[in-house]
C-alpha positions, 0 to 999 in steps of 0.5 A, a space after each residue: 500500500 503506497 504512503 500518502 507522500 507517494 500518492 501525492 508524487 503520483 498525482 503531481 507527476 514527473 518533472 521539476 517542482 513548481 518554484 516561486 517566481 524569482 522577482 518576489 517583492 515584499 509588500 512593505 518597505 522600510 518607510 512603511 515599517 517606520 510609520 507602523 512603529 510610529 503609529 504603535 508608539 502614538 497609540 501606546 501613548 494614547 492608552 497611557 494618557 487615557 489611563 492617567 485620566 486625560 479626556 483631551 489628549 488621549 482621543 487625539 493620540 488614539 485617533 491619529 494613530 488608528 485613522 491617520 498613521 496606520 492607513 498612511 503606513 499601509 498606503 505609503 510607497 
């Protein structure tokens, strides 16, 4: 009785294995990761300000992080 690996090889057939395309680009660059890090820092500061009782600074920081910096980090080229 053939093993599962042998059955897969039989279905795939002879020949080389399919390989990944040689020109694979990473979706995000250095600029994107810097913006994501900045967004995380601003969001963290927003939650810290919220825990201290700030009702003005905390929402500004949180909205800036979530609604400005994260989308900017995703869309930046």
